[in-house]
N, C-alpha and C positions, 0 to 999 in steps of 0.2 A: 479032414483038414488039409491034407496034402493036395488033394484035387482042387480045393478052393484057392489055395496059395498059387498053384500052377496056373489056374484059370485067371486069377487076378493079375499076376505078372505077365502072363501071355497076352492079355488084352492090352496092357500098358505098352509092352514092347511092340506089338503089332501096330498100334496107333502111332507110336513114335517113328517106326520105320516107314509107315505109309506117308506121314506128314513130311518126313525128310526127303523121300523120293519125289513127292509132289513139288516141294519147294525147289529141289535141284533141277527139275525139268522146266520150271517156269522162269526162274531168275537165277543167274549165276552169282549175284551179290556184288559183282564188280561194276563200279561206276567208271573207273579209269583203269588202265592196265598197270600203271606205276604211279601210285599216289605221291611219292616223293618228287618225282620229276614234274608232275603236274603242279604240285605246290610251289615249285620254283618259278613257274610261269604265271602264277596267279596275279601278281602285281601288274604284269604286262597286259593280261586280259582285262583287268579292272581299268587300267589307263585307257585302253582301246575302247571300252564301253563308255567311259566318260566322254571321250572325244567324239564318239558317234552320237551320244545323247546331246552334246552341245550344238550339233548341226541343226537340231530341231526338225528332223525329218519326221513326217507322219505317215503311217502305213495302216492298211487294213487288209484283212484276209477273210475271204468268204468262200464257203463250200455249199454248193447247192446242185442237186440233180447230177452228181458225179463230176462236177466241174469245180476246181479250186481256182479262185481268182485272187491275186495279190496286187495291191496298188500302193505306190509310194509317191510322196510329194515332198517338196522342200518346205522350208519355213513359211514362205509366202503363198503356198498352195500350187506352185508350178510343178509339172511332172518331172521326174528324174529318170534318166535312162541308165540302166544297170547292164552289166555283161555277166555272163556265166552264172545265171540265176539257178540255184539248185535247192531242192527241198528234201530234207531227211525227215522221215516220219515213221512213227511206230506207236505201239501201246506203252503206257507207263509200266515200268518194271517188267518188261518182256522184250528185251533187245534182240532175241533170236529172230524175230520177224521184221526188224527194221528194214526200211527200203529207202532208196534215193532216186529221185527223178528230176529231170530238168524242166524248168518252166519256159514256155515260149513267149516272146514279146508280142503284145497286142497293140502297142502304141500308147502314147501319153502316160507313161509310167505304169502300165498295166501288164501283168504277166499271168499266164494260166497254164493249167495242165489238167488232164482227165485222171481222176482217181476213183477208186471204189472203196470208200471208207465205210465201215460198218458203224452202227450207232455206238455211242459212248465216248470216252475221253481218248484223245490222241496227243502225243508229244510231237511238236514241229520244230525244226531248226532250218531256217531259211538263210542261205549264204549267197552272196553276190559280190561283184567287184564294181567299184565306181572310181574312175581316175587312178587306177592302180592300187586302191586301198580296199581292204576286205570289209564288207558289210555283213553283219550277222544279227539275226533276230530269233530268239527262242520263245516259244509260246505253247500253250495248251489249247486245244480246240475240242469242244464238246459237240458231237454230231447228234442231233435230235432224231428220235425215231419217226416222228410225224414229218414227212417231207424230206428227211435226211438232210437237214441244213445245219450249218454252224457258222459262227461269225466271231472274229476276234479283231479288235482295233488297238493299235499302239500309237503313241505319239505324245 
């Protein structure tokens, strides 16, 4: 009976320790470093998002053959020229491998960069500046295994 009890609790403890180690290696559990400070900024972020939405800008994001293409247009369909266009990207719930890259202008509101995204879901945050104001767009992109393509449209 003693050996059955030791074996039973040994298995439970081993599984719990293994799961805790695996969870600690893949995600820290932190979304922001200081949640109180970020909560104080929430209304400002919300107001900026509403002001950005009111502009009526339409965007699309396409990933194909290792090339990520971002396009932005105004309400009437005219191209917009942004400066300092950057992309932060990574896997959901695994911020240890997040990366940032600059997108190069290609003319007529198009920007691109070369990326090597594996198949599956990716979290994207695109930031840029237009007339001194910050532009930001968050999205998820699913890269398909066949042809390694993904597309996301906003607007």
